[in-house]
Every structure is written in C-alpha cells, then in structure tokens.
C-alpha positions in Angstrom: 50.1 157.5 169.6 48.2 160.1 167.7 46.3 162.1 170.4 45.1 165.3 169.0 42.0 167.3 169.4 40.9 170.8 168.8 39.1 173.2 171.2 37.6 176.1 169.3 38.7 179.3 170.9 40.9 177.7 173.5 41.8 180.0 176.5 43.3 179.2 179.8 40.6 177.8 182.1 40.2 176.5 185.6 38.5 173.2 186.4 37.3 175.0 189.6 35.3 177.4 187.4 33.8 174.6 185.4 32.9 172.7 188.6 31.2 175.8 190.0 29.2 176.5 186.8 28.2 172.9 186.2 27.3 172.5 189.9 24.8 175.4 189.5 23.3 173.7 186.5 23.3 170.0 187.5 22.7 168.5 190.9 24.3 165.0 190.9 28.0 165.1 191.5 30.6 162.7 192.7 34.4 162.9 193.2 36.5 160.9 190.7 40.2 160.8 191.4 40.4 164.4 192.5 38.1 165.6 189.7 34.4 166.1 189.7 32.1 164.7 187.1 28.4 164.7 186.3 26.5 161.4 186.7 24.7 160.4 183.5 25.8 163.2 181.2 26.0 161.5 177.8 26.8 162.8 174.4 26.2 161.5 170.9 29.4 161.4 168.9 30.0 160.7 165.2 33.1 158.9 163.9 34.1 158.9 160.3 37.3 158.2 158.3 38.9 161.0 156.5 40.7 160.8 153.1 44.0 159.8 154.9 42.3 157.0 156.8 42.4 158.8 160.1 39.2 158.4 162.3 37.6 161.7 163.1 35.2 162.0 166.0 32.9 164.9 166.6 30.3 165.8 169.2 27.4 167.6 167.5 26.1 169.1 170.7 29.3 171.0 171.3 30.2 173.2 168.3 33.9 172.8 167.4 34.4 169.7 169.5 36.5 167.5 167.2 39.2 164.9 167.8 40.9 162.1 165.9 42.8 158.8 166.2 44.6 156.2 164.2 41.9 153.7 165.3 38.2 154.2 165.9 38.8 153.2 169.6 41.5 155.8 169.9 39.3 158.5 168.3 36.5 157.6 170.8 38.9 157.9 173.7 40.3 161.2 172.5 36.8 162.7 171.9 36.0 162.1 175.6 38.9 164.3 176.6 38.0 166.9 173.9 34.4 167.0 175.3 35.7 167.8 178.8 38.1 170.4 177.4 35.4 172.0 175.3 33.0 172.1 178.2 35.6 173.9 180.3 36.4 176.4 177.6 32.7 177.1 177.0 32.1 177.5 180.8 35.0 179.8 181.2 33.7 182.0 178.3 30.2 182.0 179.8 28.8 180.3 176.7 26.0 177.7 176.8 27.7 174.3 177.4 25.8 172.6 174.6 23.5 173.3 171.7 20.2 171.5 171.1 20.6 168.5 168.7 17.4 167.1 167.1 16.8 163.8 165.4 14.5 163.9 162.5 12.9 161.1 160.4 13.3 161.6 156.7 11.4 159.3 154.4 13.5 158.0 151.5 
C-alpha cells in the first residue's frame, strides 16, 4: 500500500492544541473514537495522475497539503489524513488554517 503524504513545514504537534484552537474558531464539535472533529467542515480536493501513473491529490485551501495513492480511491483516502495533519501543523504554528479559494467563470 502506497500511503504517503507531505506536510509542509512539519513539526511535532499536539491534537490537544488543534482541538483548543479549532474549538475557539468553530462551535459544533462531537467526539469520534477519542478524537474530535468539526461537523460539516468540507474541502475541495483535486486529483490528477502524474507521469508515473500515480494519483496525486491536493487541497487548494491548505497550501502544501498534498498526498498520493496508487488508485484514485487511495489518493482520496490519503488526502483526508493529510488534511488533518496539515491543519494540526498550521494550528501549532499559529498560521491561518486555510486560505481563501475562489471559483471564477472564464468564457472560452
């Protein structure tokens, strides 16, 4: 199984710190198997194949949040973990959790 993802600027982090930071920014929380998660937090991800045939998934709202997989399904599963990890790193560093992503219509 090819489960790799990159977290730009990885540092040791504590899920307690992320929970505290996210709790101050978002109000709806629920326990999930000993972890906390935000209800309704959704991210747009892109999936593309690279020159070696590996599926690469990215989350545009979180700079540097990239993962991959041998199959598209695996890449999507891996990007979910990468998103959680990236949010924790950004929270630990005191960075904004996401950047604004816009959709624009371009006539062609």
